[in-house]
Structures are given as C-alpha cells and as structure tokens.
N, C-alpha and C positions, 0 to 999 in steps of 0.2 A: 592662794589657792593650793599651792604645793603643801601647805601645812595641813589642810583638811582632806587631802587625797587618801591617806591611810584610813581615816574614818569612813570615807565613802566606800572604799574597797572592802573594808571589814564588814560594813553594813550590808553590802551586796552579797558577800559570802554568807552572812547570817540569813538573809532572805533565801538564798539558794538552798541552804541546809533545811530551812523550814519548808520549802517547796518539795524537797526530796525526803521529807520526814517519813512518809509511809513506805518508801522504798528501801529504807535502811533497816534491814533485818537479816538475821542468820537463819539457816534451816533448823528445824526442830531436832533435838538430840534424843534419839530413841532410848538411850541409856538412862534418861531421867526417870528415876523410880519414885520421886517424891510426888505424892498425889496432891493436887491442888488446882488452882485456876489455870496456871500455865500448862499443867498436864492435860486437863480436859480440853483446852482450846488449842493445844499443840503449838505453843509459843516458846521460843528459846528464851531462857531467863537472862541471857547476856544482851538481848536486844536493847533493853532500857539503858544499860551501861554504855553501849556503843552510841546510842542516840544522844545521851547526855554529853559524852566526850566529844562527839562531832559538833554538838551545839556550842560547847564552851571553848574547846581547844582550837578548832579551825579558825573562827574569826579572830581570836586572840593571836594566834600564830601569824595569820596573814597581816594583821595590824602591825605586829612587831617587825616582820620582815620589810613591809613597805615603809614603816617609820625609819628603819635603819637605812633603807635604800634612798629615800628622798630627803632626809634631814642629815646632811653630811657634817653639820657642825656639832653634833652631839656624840654619836657613837659610830663605830665602824666594825664591820666583820670581815675585813681583809687581813689575813694573818701576817703579811710581810711588812706591815707598817707599824710604827711605834704605838699607835692608838688602836690596839686590837680589841675588838668586841666590846667589853664592858669597861674599858678605860675611858673615862669621861674627858672630853675636850672641854675647853672653857665655853660656857653658855650662860648668858645673862637673861635668858627668857624664863620668867617665873610663871608663864601662862600655861605651861604643859599640865600642871596639876589640875587646873580648871578644865582643861579639855578632857582629861580622864573622868573627872567628876560629872561633867555634862554628858559624856557618852554613857556612863553607867546609870545616871539619873534618867536619861532618855529610855534606856532599856527597861528600867523598873517602871517607868511611866507607861510604856507600851504593855508591859506585862499586867499592870493593874487594870488597865482599861480593856484587856482581853478576857477578863474574868466574866463568867456568866453567873449573875446573882439570882436568877429565878429558879 
C-alpha cells in the first residue's frame, strides 16, 4: 500500500487542479495592444501557460516528494547523510518503470475518453 500512496496523492492533486481549472486566471493586462481574441474577450494570455504548468508540474512534484518520503530504500533528500538526493541506494525493484508506464497510460486513457467526437 505504501508503494501506491504517491500515485494516489498525485492523482488527488490532479483532480483538485481540474476542479480549480476555471479559477486559475490572471487579471487582464490593459497594456496588451495586440488585437485578437484575447483582446476582445479581455483574457490574459498567460492564463493558458499557468493552467498548463499547474496541470503538469503540481502532480509530478507532489508524486516526486511523496515518493522520496515513503520509499526510503531508493533516494533521500536529507543533506546530512551520505545518500543525498539523487545518490541511488541499492534497489532490486524493477517494477517502478511499470508503475510510471501504467500511470501515464492511465492519464492518456482518460484524456482519450474525455474527447467529444460529435
């Protein structure tokens, strides 16, 4: 169970970002002189970038932090020990690559079935 906890927390953060998607926005910049759709609708062009970064970076960062926190036999981020951050300890578990594959395959699967074909 401890092995799947980072996936569960990362997925929860992903759902939270999706629920807060409409609230992630910056105020419109009146200095924007480029006439276009963003100008007419008074939308800040940086909104898309911030939404994308929050969608990608937050779940990945949360997964990485919880993975390091709960799997003590792989990596550590305590600076006073010999195995600091990315110095790998001995690990015979070859199943971690499958976990990454399954996680990204699941995200692509959800993305495919969320398309509106009509």
